[in-house]
N, C-alpha and C positions, 0 to 999 in steps of 0.2 A: 656315265652309267646309263644303261638302257632301261627304260621303264617298260615293263611288260603289261600290256593291257589285259585286264581280266574281264570276264563277262559278269560284272557286278550289276545285277538287275534290281538293286535296291530302290532305284527311282521308279515310281509307279508307271505302268505302261500307259502310253497314250491311248491305245485302243486294242481290244481283242478282236480278232477277225474270224468270222463264222461264214460258212456256206449253209444256210438254213440253220439246222441245229448242230452241224458238224464243226467243231473247233479246228481252225486252220493254223492259228498262231497269234503273235502279238507284234505290235509296232511300238518301239520305244523312242521317245524324244531324247536325243543325245546332245541337245543344245547346238552349239556352233558346228558340231560335226554332222548334223543332219538327223536323219531317222534311221534306226536299225531295225530290221525285221528278223524275227525268229519263227520257224515253223513249229508245229505242235511237238516235235521231237527236240526242241531247243537248238536246232541247227540254224546258224545265221544265214539269212538270204542276202545279206549285204547291207551297205549304207546307201541312203538315198537323200537327195538334196531337198525334196519336198514330200509332203504327205501323200499326194496323188501317186507319185512314182513309187513310194513305199507300198501303198495299197496294191498297185499294179503287179508287184512282185508275187502276189498270191494268186494271180490269174491261172497259172499252170496247175495249182492245187485244187481249184474249184471243180466240183463234180457236176454241178448243174442239175436241172430237173430230169434229164434223161438217164441219169446214173442209176444202176440197179440198186435196190435197197440192201442194206447190210444184214 
């Protein structure tokens, strides 16, 4: 029987990621599986072996200081 993996986010997030005051997403500690990142729309950005690699997954989402205001 195949076990289907669900996105059960009942375990508290390791960290919420922000660019200034803009929420980008969360990084969850998945134990032996590593770290899983989700963007603000709850889309998985993937699994990563360490915290630094997980945080780097958010680099393309960061707006930076030169971004126009909302």
